[in-house]
C-alpha positions in Angstrom: 0.0 0.0 0.0 1.4 3.4 -1.1 0.3 6.0 1.5 -3.4 5.4 1.9 -3.7 3.9 -1.6 -3.8 0.2 -2.4 -2.8 -0.4 -6.0 -3.7 -3.6 -7.9 -2.9 -4.5 -11.5 -4.2 -7.4 -13.6 -3.9 -8.7 -17.1 -7.2 -9.2 -18.9 -7.0 -12.2 -21.3 -7.9 -12.2 -25.0 -10.9 -14.5 -25.8 -10.1 -16.7 -22.8 -13.6 -17.3 -21.4 -12.3 -19.7 -18.8 -10.2 -17.1 -17.1 -11.9 -13.8 -17.9 -13.4 -12.5 -14.6 -10.4 -13.5 -12.5 -9.3 -9.9 -12.1 -12.7 -8.7 -10.8 -12.9 -11.8 -8.6 -9.5 -11.1 -7.1 -10.4 -7.4 -6.6 -13.6 -8.5 -4.8 -11.6 -10.7 -2.4 -9.2 -7.8 -1.6 -12.2 -5.4 -0.9 -13.7 -8.0 1.4 -10.4 -8.4 3.3 -10.1 -4.7 3.9 -13.7 -4.3 5.1 -15.4 -2.5 2.3 -19.2 -2.5 2.6 -20.8 -5.5 0.7 -23.0 -3.2 -1.4 -20.0 -1.3 -2.6 -18.1 -4.4 -3.3 -21.0 -5.6 -5.4 -21.1 -2.4 -7.4 -17.3 -2.3 -8.0 -17.2 -6.0 -8.9 -20.2 -6.0 -11.3 -18.9 -2.9 -13.1 -15.4 -4.2 -13.4 -16.5 -7.6 -14.6 -18.6 -6.0 -17.4 -15.6 -3.9 -18.5 -13.3 -6.9 -18.2 -15.6 -9.0 -20.4 -15.8 -6.2 -23.0 -12.0 -6.0 -23.2 -11.8 -9.8 -23.6 -14.5 -10.0 -26.3 -14.0 -6.8 -28.3 -10.4 -5.6 -27.7 -8.0 -8.5 -27.6 -7.7 -8.2 -23.8 -6.0 -5.4 -21.9 -5.1 -4.3 -18.4 -6.9 -3.5 -15.2 -5.4 -0.8 -13.0 -7.1 -0.3 -9.6 -6.6 2.2 -6.9 -8.4 1.7 -3.6 -8.6 4.7 -1.3 -10.3 4.8 2.1 -13.3 6.6 0.5 -13.5 5.2 -3.1 -12.1 2.8 -5.7 -11.0 3.8 -9.1 -10.9 1.1 -11.7 -9.4 1.6 -15.1 -9.7 -1.0 -17.9 -7.3 -0.2 -20.7 -7.2 -2.0 -24.0 -5.5 -1.7 -27.4 -8.6 -2.7 -29.4 -10.3 -1.1 -32.3 -12.0 1.6 -30.1 -15.7 2.2 -29.9 -16.9 3.9 -33.1 -20.2 5.3 -31.6 -20.2 5.5 -27.8 -23.9 6.7 -27.7 -25.0 3.7 -29.7 -22.8 1.4 -27.5 -24.5 2.7 -24.4 -27.9 1.7 -25.6 -29.2 -1.4 -23.8 -29.2 -4.4 -26.2 -26.8 -3.0 -28.8 -23.9 -5.3 -29.4 -21.2 -6.0 -31.9 -20.4 -9.4 -30.4 -20.0 -12.3 -32.8 -22.6 -15.1 -33.0 -20.0 -17.4 -31.4 -19.6 -15.1 -28.4 -23.4 -14.8 -28.1 -23.8 -18.6 -28.1 -21.6 -18.7 -25.1 -23.9 -16.3 -23.3 -22.0 -13.1 -23.7 -22.5 -10.1 -25.9 -26.1 -9.2 -25.0 -25.4 -5.5 -25.2 -25.8 -4.9 -21.4 -22.2 -4.4 -20.5 -21.8 -0.6 -20.7 -25.3 0.2 -19.4 -24.6 -2.2 -16.5 -21.3 -0.5 -15.7 -23.0 2.9 -15.7 -25.8 1.5 -13.4 -23.2 0.2 -10.8 -20.7 3.1 -10.9 -20.9 6.4 -9.1 -18.8 7.9 -11.9 -18.1 6.3 -15.4 -16.1 7.6 -18.3 -15.2 6.2 -21.6 -12.2 7.5 -23.6 -11.9 5.8 -26.9 -10.0 6.5 -30.1 -10.8 4.5 -33.3 -7.9 2.2 -34.1 -6.1 2.9 -30.9 -8.2 1.5 -28.0 -10.4 2.4 -25.1 -9.9 3.3 -21.5 -12.9 2.9 -19.2 -12.8 4.6 -15.8 -15.2 3.4 -13.1 -15.4 5.1 -9.7 -17.4 3.6 -6.8 -17.5 5.8 -3.6 -17.5 4.1 -0.2 
């Protein structure tokens, strides 16, 4: 822990549906260990899981960088994927660019970004076509 900030970093796999979700699961364990309120753990875990799945499905994987403060958590999911061409469209519940194969596995229903927004106190998407996307999720404690 650096000062009053706990920093966590995880690699998000590309198209590895057996291991995707491990980062959010590990973060959840850490938040439990340090005594974060269960409802806040749920919000952070659900939001991060959705972002993690998106990076796995759409962006060739990426990285999760997490900072836990006494009063909030900041989760950044950073990928080097194709970017999101139309963020407003991507935020619409049910809109998805997932392949049929991904949908058959139960992913890609177009609920990821709206679910992140629902569980986050603050949510920001920075995306550049051809360069990637950075999703920032903040949950206040």
